[in-house]
C-alpha positions in Angstrom: 101.1 -50.9 -256.7 99.2 -48.9 -259.4 98.0 -52.2 -260.9 96.3 -52.9 -257.6 94.9 -49.4 -257.4 93.5 -49.7 -260.9 92.0 -53.0 -260.1 90.4 -51.6 -256.9 89.0 -48.6 -258.8 87.6 -50.9 -261.5 85.8 -53.0 -258.9 84.6 -49.8 -257.3 83.3 -48.5 -260.7 81.3 -51.6 -261.2 79.8 -51.3 -257.7 78.9 -47.7 -258.2 77.2 -48.2 -261.6 75.2 -51.2 -260.3 74.2 -49.2 -257.2 73.1 -46.3 -259.3 71.0 -48.7 -261.5 69.5 -50.1 -258.4 68.7 -46.6 -257.0 66.5 -46.0 -260.0 64.0 -48.7 -258.6 64.6 -47.9 -254.8 62.2 -46.1 -252.5 62.4 -44.1 -249.4 65.1 -41.7 -248.2 68.0 -42.5 -250.6 70.2 -39.5 -249.7 72.9 -41.4 -247.9 73.0 -43.9 -250.7 73.3 -41.2 -253.3 76.0 -39.5 -251.4 78.0 -42.7 -251.2 77.8 -43.1 -254.9 78.9 -39.5 -255.5 81.8 -40.1 -253.1 82.8 -43.3 -254.7 82.9 -41.5 -258.1 85.0 -38.7 -256.7 87.5 -41.3 -255.1 87.9 -43.0 -258.5 88.6 -39.6 -260.2 91.0 -38.6 -257.3 93.0 -41.8 -258.0 93.3 -40.6 -261.6 90.8 -42.9 -263.4 87.8 -42.3 -265.6 84.9 -44.4 -264.6 83.8 -44.6 -268.2 87.1 -46.2 -269.2 87.1 -48.6 -266.2 83.5 -49.6 -266.9 82.6 -48.6 -270.5 79.0 -47.4 -271.0 78.3 -49.9 -273.7 79.2 -52.8 -271.3 76.8 -51.6 -268.6 73.4 -53.0 -268.0 70.4 -50.8 -268.7 67.5 -50.2 -266.4 64.5 -52.1 -267.5 61.0 -52.5 -265.9 61.1 -54.2 -262.6 59.7 -57.7 -262.7 
């Protein structure tokens, strides 16, 4: 069961990081979106995982200029 939880948290970590990257280029009222990202990060921590271990910073994409 813990392998399943870890895989789910890893997937959520990828989603959160990608969403936060997209947020850097989004416009409008983004409060709900930011709150969901914060909640997802808290859920990962509550499950006992470190988001930086699940999705290492060096493996993440960086924000570039929108094309």
